[in-house]
C-alpha positions as CSV (number, residue, x, y, z in Angstrom):
1,M,-35.5,30.8,73.9
2,D,-32.3,30.0,75.8
3,D,-33.5,26.4,76.6
4,L,-34.2,25.5,72.9
5,P,-31.6,23.3,71.2
6,D,-29.7,24.9,68.3
7,Q,-31.2,22.5,65.7
8,L,-34.8,23.6,66.7
9,V,-33.8,27.3,66.5
10,W,-32.3,26.7,63.0
11,E,-35.6,25.1,61.9
12,I,-37.5,28.2,63.2
13,L,-35.2,30.5,61.3
14,D,-35.6,28.4,58.2
15,R,-39.3,29.2,58.1
16,I,-38.6,33.0,58.0
17,M,-38.6,33.7,54.3
18,K,-38.3,37.5,54.1
19,T,-34.8,38.9,54.5
20,T,-36.0,41.9,56.4
21,D,-37.8,39.7,58.9
22,R,-34.8,37.4,59.2
23,N,-32.5,40.4,59.9
24,A,-34.9,41.8,62.5
25,T,-35.1,38.4,64.2
26,S,-31.3,38.1,64.4
27,L,-31.2,41.3,66.3
28,A,-33.5,40.1,69.0
29,C,-30.7,38.6,71.1
30,K,-27.1,37.7,70.9
31,R,-27.8,33.9,70.6
32,L,-30.2,34.4,67.6
33,Y,-27.6,36.7,66.0
34,M,-24.8,34.1,66.3
35,L,-27.1,31.2,65.2
36,D,-28.3,33.2,62.2
37,N,-24.8,34.0,61.2
38,E,-23.9,30.3,61.2
39,Q,-27.1,29.1,59.5
40,R,-27.6,31.8,56.8
41,H,-26.9,30.0,53.5
42,S,-28.1,32.6,51.0
43,L,-27.4,36.3,50.4
44,R,-28.7,38.8,47.8
45,V,-26.9,42.2,47.6
46,G,-26.5,44.9,45.0
47,C,-26.5,48.7,44.7
48,G,-26.4,49.1,48.5
49,L,-22.9,47.7,48.8
50,D,-20.8,50.8,49.4
51,P,-17.9,50.6,49.4
52,A,-18.6,47.4,47.5
53,N,-15.5,45.2,48.3
54,E,-15.3,46.2,51.9
55,A,-19.0,45.7,52.5
56,L,-19.0,42.3,50.8
57,T,-16.0,41.2,52.9
58,A,-17.8,42.1,56.1
59,L,-20.9,40.1,55.0
60,C,-18.8,37.1,54.0
61,I,-17.0,37.1,57.4
62,R,-20.4,37.4,59.2
63,F,-22.0,34.6,57.3
64,P,-19.2,32.0,56.9
65,N,-21.5,29.2,55.5
66,L,-22.9,31.0,52.5
67,A,-23.7,28.6,49.6
68,K,-25.9,30.8,47.4
69,V,-25.0,34.4,46.5
70,E,-26.7,36.8,44.2
71,I,-25.2,40.1,43.3
72,S,-27.4,42.4,41.2
73,Y,-26.8,46.0,40.0
74,A,-30.1,46.4,38.2
75,G,-30.8,50.2,38.2
76,W,-27.3,51.1,39.1
77,M,-26.0,54.7,38.5
78,S,-22.6,56.0,39.1
79,K,-23.8,58.2,41.9
80,L,-24.6,55.1,43.9
81,G,-20.9,54.3,44.2
82,K,-18.5,52.0,42.4
83,Q,-19.7,48.6,41.5
84,L,-18.2,45.4,42.7
85,D,-15.2,44.5,40.5
86,D,-12.9,41.5,40.0
87,Q,-11.6,41.9,43.6
88,G,-15.1,41.1,44.8
89,L,-14.9,37.6,43.2
90,I,-11.5,37.1,45.0
91,I,-13.4,37.9,48.2
92,L,-16.0,35.3,47.5
93,S,-13.5,32.6,46.7
94,D,-11.4,33.4,49.8
95,Y,-14.3,33.7,52.4
96,C,-17.0,31.4,51.0
97,P,-15.7,27.8,51.0
98,S,-19.2,26.5,50.7
99,L,-20.2,28.6,47.7
100,S,-22.1,26.5,45.2
101,N,-24.6,28.9,43.5
102,L,-23.6,32.3,42.2
103,T,-25.6,34.8,40.2
104,L,-24.1,38.0,38.8
105,S,-26.6,40.5,37.2
106,Y,-25.6,43.8,35.6
107,C,-22.1,43.5,37.1
108,T,-20.5,45.5,34.3
109,F,-17.1,45.8,36.0
110,I,-16.5,42.0,36.2
111,T,-14.0,40.7,33.6
112,D,-12.4,37.4,32.6
113,V,-9.7,38.0,35.3
114,G,-12.3,38.0,38.0
115,L,-14.1,35.0,36.6
116,R,-10.9,32.9,36.8
117,H,-10.8,33.4,40.5
118,L,-13.9,31.3,40.9
119,I,-11.9,28.3,39.8
120,S,-10.8,27.9,43.5
121,C,-14.5,27.5,44.5
122,S,-14.4,23.7,44.4
123,K,-18.1,23.3,45.2
124,L,-19.4,25.8,42.5
125,S,-22.1,24.0,40.6
126,T,-24.4,26.9,39.4
127,L,-23.3,30.1,37.7
128,K,-25.7,32.6,36.2
129,L,-24.4,35.7,34.3
130,N,-27.0,38.3,33.3
131,F,-25.6,41.2,31.3
132,A,-21.8,40.8,31.8
133,P,-20.5,42.8,28.8
134,R,-16.8,42.4,29.7
135,I,-16.9,38.6,29.9
136,T,-15.6,36.8,26.8
137,G,-15.4,33.2,25.7
138,C,-11.9,32.9,27.2
139,G,-13.3,33.6,30.7
140,I,-16.0,31.1,30.3
141,L,-13.5,28.5,29.1
142,S,-11.2,29.0,32.1
143,L,-14.2,28.6,34.4
144,V,-15.4,25.4,32.7
145,L,-11.9,23.9,32.8
146,G,-11.5,24.7,36.5
147,C,-15.0,24.0,37.9
148,K,-15.5,20.3,37.3
149,S,-18.8,20.2,39.2
150,L,-20.7,22.8,37.1
151,T,-24.2,21.5,36.4
152,V,-26.0,24.8,35.8
153,L,-24.7,27.6,33.4
154,H,-26.8,30.6,32.3
155,L,-25.4,33.2,30.0
156,I,-27.8,36.1,29.3
157,R,-26.8,39.1,27.2
158,C,-23.1,38.3,27.5
159,L,-22.5,40.2,24.3
160,N,-18.8,39.5,24.0
161,V,-18.8,35.8,24.4
162,S,-17.7,35.1,20.8
163,S,-15.5,32.0,21.2
164,V,-17.5,28.8,21.8
165,E,-14.5,26.6,22.6
166,W,-15.9,26.3,26.1
167,L,-18.9,24.4,24.6
168,D,-16.5,21.7,23.5
169,H,-15.2,21.2,27.0
170,I,-18.7,21.1,28.5
171,G,-19.4,18.4,26.0
172,K,-16.5,16.3,27.2
173,L,-17.3,16.8,30.9
174,E,-20.9,15.5,30.6
175,T,-21.9,17.2,33.9
176,L,-24.1,20.0,32.7
177,E,-27.9,19.6,33.4
178,D,-29.2,23.1,32.9
179,L,-28.0,25.4,30.1
180,A,-29.3,28.8,29.2
181,I,-27.9,30.9,26.4
182,K,-29.9,34.0,25.7
183,N,-29.1,36.9,23.4
184,C,-25.4,36.1,23.2
185,R,-25.0,37.5,19.7
186,A,-22.1,35.5,18.6
187,I,-23.6,32.1,19.5
188,G,-25.8,30.4,16.9
189,E,-27.9,27.3,16.7
190,G,-25.2,25.4,14.9
191,D,-22.8,25.9,17.9
192,L,-24.9,23.7,20.1
193,V,-23.6,20.7,18.3
194,K,-20.4,21.1,20.3
195,L,-22.2,19.9,23.4
196,G,-21.7,16.4,22.0
197,A,-22.3,13.7,24.6
198,S,-23.5,16.3,27.2
199,W,-26.8,16.4,25.4
200,R,-27.5,13.1,27.2
201,K,-27.1,14.7,30.6
202,L,-29.1,17.9,29.9
203,R,-32.5,18.2,31.6
204,R,-33.2,21.8,30.7
205,L,-32.2,23.9,27.7
206,Q,-33.1,27.6,27.1
207,F,-31.7,29.0,23.8
208,E,-32.6,32.5,22.6
209,V,-31.2,34.3,19.6
210,D,-31.1,38.1,19.7
211,A,-34.0,39.1,17.4
212,N,-32.0,41.9,15.9
213,Y,-29.4,39.4,14.8
214,R,-31.7,36.5,13.8
215,Y,-31.5,37.3,10.1
216,M,-27.7,37.1,10.2
217,K,-28.0,33.4,11.3
218,V,-30.0,32.3,8.3
219,H,-26.9,31.6,6.3
220,D,-25.0,30.1,9.2
221,R,-23.8,26.8,7.7
222,S,-22.4,25.4,11.0
223,V,-25.8,23.7,11.5
224,D,-24.9,21.4,8.6
225,R,-22.7,19.5,11.1
226,W,-25.8,18.1,12.7
227,Q,-27.0,16.5,9.5
228,T,-25.3,13.2,10.2
229,Q,-25.1,13.3,14.0
230,Q,-27.6,11.7,16.3
231,V,-28.4,13.9,19.3
232,P,-28.8,11.9,22.5
233,C,-31.2,14.0,24.6
234,E,-33.4,11.4,26.2
235,N,-33.2,13.1,29.7
236,M,-34.4,16.5,28.5
237,L,-37.4,17.6,30.6
238,E,-37.7,21.3,29.6
239,M,-36.8,23.1,26.4
240,S,-37.3,26.8,25.4
241,L,-36.3,28.0,21.9
242,V,-36.7,31.7,21.0
243,N,-36.0,33.3,17.6
244,C,-34.3,30.2,16.3
245,I,-33.9,28.9,12.8
246,I,-35.3,25.4,12.5
247,H,-33.5,23.8,9.5
248,P,-35.4,20.9,7.8
249,G,-34.1,17.5,9.0
250,R,-31.0,18.8,10.9
251,G,-29.9,21.1,13.7
252,L,-32.6,21.8,16.3
253,A,-35.2,19.9,14.2
254,S,-33.3,16.7,15.0
255,V,-33.4,17.5,18.7
256,L,-37.2,17.9,18.7
257,G,-37.7,14.3,17.6
258,Q,-35.3,12.8,20.2
259,C,-36.6,14.0,23.6
260,E,-38.5,11.0,24.9
261,N,-39.0,12.4,28.4
262,L,-39.8,16.0,27.5
263,E,-42.4,17.5,29.8
264,S,-42.4,21.2,28.7
265,I,-41.5,22.9,25.4
266,S,-41.8,26.6,24.3
267,L,-41.2,27.5,20.6
268,D,-41.3,31.3,20.4
269,M,-40.9,32.9,17.0
270,C,-38.9,29.9,15.7
271,V,-38.6,30.3,11.9
272,G,-39.0,27.3,9.7
273,I,-40.8,24.9,12.0
274,R,-43.2,22.6,10.1
275,D,-45.9,20.0,10.8
276,C,-43.4,17.2,10.5
277,D,-41.4,18.7,13.3
278,I,-44.3,18.9,15.7
279,I,-45.6,15.5,14.7
280,S,-42.1,14.0,15.3
281,L,-42.1,15.7,18.7
282,S,-45.5,14.4,19.7
283,Q,-44.6,10.8,18.7
284,K,-41.4,10.8,20.8
285,S,-42.4,13.1,23.8
286,R,-45.5,11.3,25.0
287,N,-45.0,12.7,28.6
288,L,-45.5,16.3,27.3
289,R,-47.5,18.4,29.7
290,S,-47.0,21.9,28.5
291,L,-46.7,23.4,25.0
292,S,-46.2,27.1,24.2
293,L,-46.2,28.0,20.5
294,R,-45.7,31.5,19.2
295,V,-45.7,31.6,15.4
296,P,-43.8,34.1,13.4
297,S,-45.3,35.7,10.3
298,D,-42.2,37.0,8.4
299,Y,-42.1,35.2,5.0
300,S,-39.3,37.3,3.6
301,L,-36.4,35.2,4.8
302,P,-34.5,33.4,2.1
303,L,-34.6,30.2,4.1
304,L,-38.4,30.2,3.8
305,M,-38.6,30.7,0.1
306,N,-38.0,27.0,-0.6
307,N,-39.3,25.7,2.8
308,P,-42.4,27.8,3.7
309,L,-43.8,27.6,7.1
310,R,-46.6,25.0,7.2
311,L,-48.2,24.6,10.5
312,T,-51.7,23.2,10.2
313,D,-54.2,21.2,12.2
314,E,-52.1,18.1,11.5
315,S,-49.7,19.3,14.2
316,L,-52.5,19.8,16.8
317,K,-54.2,16.5,16.0
318,A,-50.9,14.6,16.4
319,L,-50.4,16.2,19.8
320,A,-54.0,15.3,20.7
321,Q,-53.5,11.7,19.7
322,N,-50.0,11.1,21.2
323,C,-49.7,13.4,24.2
324,S,-52.4,12.2,26.6
325,M,-50.9,14.1,29.6
326,L,-50.9,17.5,27.9
327,E,-52.3,20.0,30.5
328,E,-51.2,23.5,29.3
329,I,-51.5,24.9,25.8
330,M,-50.5,28.4,24.7
331,I,-50.9,29.4,21.1
332,S,-50.0,32.9,19.8
333,F,-49.7,34.4,16.4
334,S,-47.3,37.4,16.1
335,D,-50.0,39.3,14.1
336,G,-53.3,38.7,12.5
337,E,-52.2,38.5,8.9
338,F,-51.7,34.8,8.2
339,P,-52.1,32.9,5.0
340,S,-54.8,30.2,5.4
341,F,-52.2,27.4,5.0
342,S,-50.4,28.3,8.2
343,S,-53.3,28.9,10.5
344,F,-54.9,26.5,13.0
345,T,-58.7,26.1,12.7
346,L,-61.2,25.8,15.5
347,N,-61.5,22.1,15.0
348,G,-57.7,21.7,15.4
349,I,-57.7,23.6,18.7
350,L,-60.8,21.8,20.0
351,S,-59.2,18.4,19.3
352,L,-56.6,19.1,22.0
353,V,-59.3,20.1,24.5
354,K,-61.4,17.0,23.7
355,M,-58.6,14.4,23.9
356,C,-56.2,15.9,26.5
357,P,-56.8,16.9,30.1
358,I,-56.2,20.6,29.4
359,R,-56.2,22.7,32.5
360,K,-54.7,25.9,31.0
361,L,-55.6,27.4,27.6
362,A,-54.1,30.7,26.4
363,L,-54.8,32.1,22.9
364,D,-53.3,35.2,21.5
365,H,-54.4,36.6,18.2
366,V,-56.1,33.3,17.3
367,D,-59.0,34.6,15.2
368,S,-60.2,31.1,14.3
369,F,-61.4,30.7,17.9
370,N,-65.0,32.1,18.1
371,D,-68.3,31.8,20.0
372,D,-68.7,28.2,18.7
373,G,-65.4,27.4,20.4
374,M,-66.7,28.9,23.7
375,E,-69.7,26.8,23.5
376,A,-67.6,23.7,23.0
377,L,-65.5,24.5,26.1
378,C,-68.6,23.8,28.2
379,S,-67.6,20.1,28.0
380,A,-63.9,20.9,29.0
381,Q,-64.1,19.3,32.4
382,Y,-60.5,20.0,33.4
383,L,-60.1,23.6,32.2
384,E,-59.2,25.9,35.1
385,F,-57.5,28.8,33.4
386,L,-58.6,30.5,30.2
387,Q,-56.9,33.5,28.6
388,F,-57.8,35.5,25.5
389,V,-55.5,38.2,24.1
390,R,-56.6,40.0,20.9
391,C,-59.1,37.3,20.1
392,Q,-61.6,39.4,18.3
393,E,-64.1,36.7,17.2
394,V,-65.2,36.0,20.8
395,S,-68.2,38.1,21.6
396,D,-70.7,38.5,24.5
397,E,-72.6,35.5,23.2
398,G,-69.6,33.3,23.6
399,L,-68.5,34.9,26.9
400,Q,-71.9,34.0,28.4
401,H,-71.0,30.3,28.2
402,V,-68.3,30.8,30.8
403,I,-70.9,30.3,33.6
404,H,-71.3,26.7,32.3
405,F,-67.6,25.7,32.3
406,P,-67.3,23.0,34.9
407,S,-63.9,23.7,36.5
408,L,-62.9,27.2,35.4
409,R,-61.4,29.4,38.1
410,T,-59.5,32.1,36.3
411,L,-60.5,34.1,33.2
412,R,-58.2,36.7,31.6
413,L,-59.3,39.0,28.8
414,V,-56.8,41.4,27.2
415,K,-57.4,43.7,24.2
416,C,-60.6,41.9,23.1
417,L,-62.8,44.2,21.1
418,G,-65.9,42.1,20.9
419,V,-66.8,41.7,24.6
420,T,-68.8,44.1,26.7
421,D,-70.2,44.3,30.2
422,D,-73.2,42.3,29.0
423,G,-71.1,39.2,28.4
424,L,-70.0,39.3,32.1
425,K,-73.5,39.7,33.6
426,P,-74.2,35.9,34.1
427,L,-71.0,35.8,36.3
428,V,-72.1,38.6,38.6
429,G,-73.0,37.2,42.0
430,S,-72.4,33.6,40.8
431,Q,-69.2,33.0,42.7
432,K,-68.1,31.0,39.7
433,L,-64.6,32.5,39.3
434,E,-61.9,33.0,41.8
435,L,-60.1,35.6,39.6
436,L,-61.2,37.8,36.7
437,V,-58.7,40.0,34.9
438,V,-59.7,42.5,32.2
439,E,-57.0,44.6,30.6
440,D,-57.4,47.2,27.7
441,C,-60.8,45.9,26.5
442,P,-62.5,49.1,25.4
443,Q,-66.1,47.9,25.9
444,I,-65.8,46.6,29.4
445,S,-66.0,49.0,32.3
446,E,-64.6,48.6,35.8
447,R,-68.2,48.7,37.1
448,G,-69.1,45.7,34.9
449,L,-66.6,43.6,36.7
450,Q,-68.0,44.1,40.2
451,G,-69.2,40.9,41.7
452,A,-68.2,38.8,38.7
453,A,-65.4,37.0,40.6
454,E,-64.0,36.7,44.1
455,S,-61.1,38.8,43.0
456,V,-61.1,41.2,40.0
457,S,-58.4,43.2,38.3
458,F,-59.1,46.0,35.8
459,R,-56.8,48.1,33.6
460,Q,-57.7,50.4,30.8
461,D,-55.1,51.7,28.4
462,L,-56.4,52.0,24.8
463,S,-53.2,53.5,23.2
464,W,-52.7,50.1,21.5
465,M,-55.7,50.8,19.3
466,Y,-54.2,54.0,17.7
């Protein structure tokens, strides 16, 4: 070991992924200990820091080249000692000149004062805050003004970030590439217009409205500011919208029709989305590879009285015709009580399978998919992953077709009432599947899974039925 050059030793250490193994290796000899100290670029700490500030100081001194730091107090209780506070961020700014990526999770003692100390971290490009209740919009604003290299910003459950002036400044900087705003109660869909020219730089957007506050956003008129504005988002690759209000012809609806390089989109419980929105998306986003669609069923919102939810097969057919690279489809209904005008038929779903190279198909509460659909999947030459959750129209007769699916490797059945051990019998001993997962299906036994795949997983909890 003493004869090996430092660079080779660093490459060896780089291949050790587990922190426990890395720590054990560094204790093997003094040279490994010193080289590990110099080469360690990432650190993840949390409740074990006690006393917090002193322990963090010791770690930062030991590892002077830290670039990525994650501090998580998930599961913290007062008996575990005092959490890291604002002084801890001073320590990071003083001892970590290479710090570029910082994640703070459940750090409830961090305030705006501490956040301002990060301004001196000139290389900081990624900041992720997960449940930081004492952080406000003022703290985020000071950070944005000071950290000119910020490209990734995630705010998750930052409940007191009420001011959105910082969004204006991000819009002017045009450096942000990855933005996540989840369950920040005071930030609504209309506030995103403040991003301005920064939309052009964004490659990834995650926006989630707190479900408990979604109805308060129905009358949010700030979205009207998007009515006459063109949203430049041609570089967007991934988008996830949860519990959002999709206003006809403006707001996020205008974004959906402008993402010409979009590869992945998830629309989860987005109220107000219509066929024309999906059609516009399909016509512009021809590189789309993954679509996840979870449809809400609440028709009591005032917004929907004049603009009812109308998702039909027209949406799926447009995707099939325009998105020739589509590989992953996930369709979910929030419950099984849907009017006929808002449901997808079997033909609509199969049009995607026939015209696109679908590798992954996941259906949740899609009662239109039945045994005829299973028979049709026998010609799905690319399908590798198939999942049914609460799809009660699939029976043993349909399940027995799985043996004839040309490329299927993984099958997952969850809360399906119509399938039994008999449906799995053709798979037993066939070595067809690599993985078979059965969860909470009352008529399938653990014994019925034996030999049906190289690896099987079984769970039975029927409390959902009662």
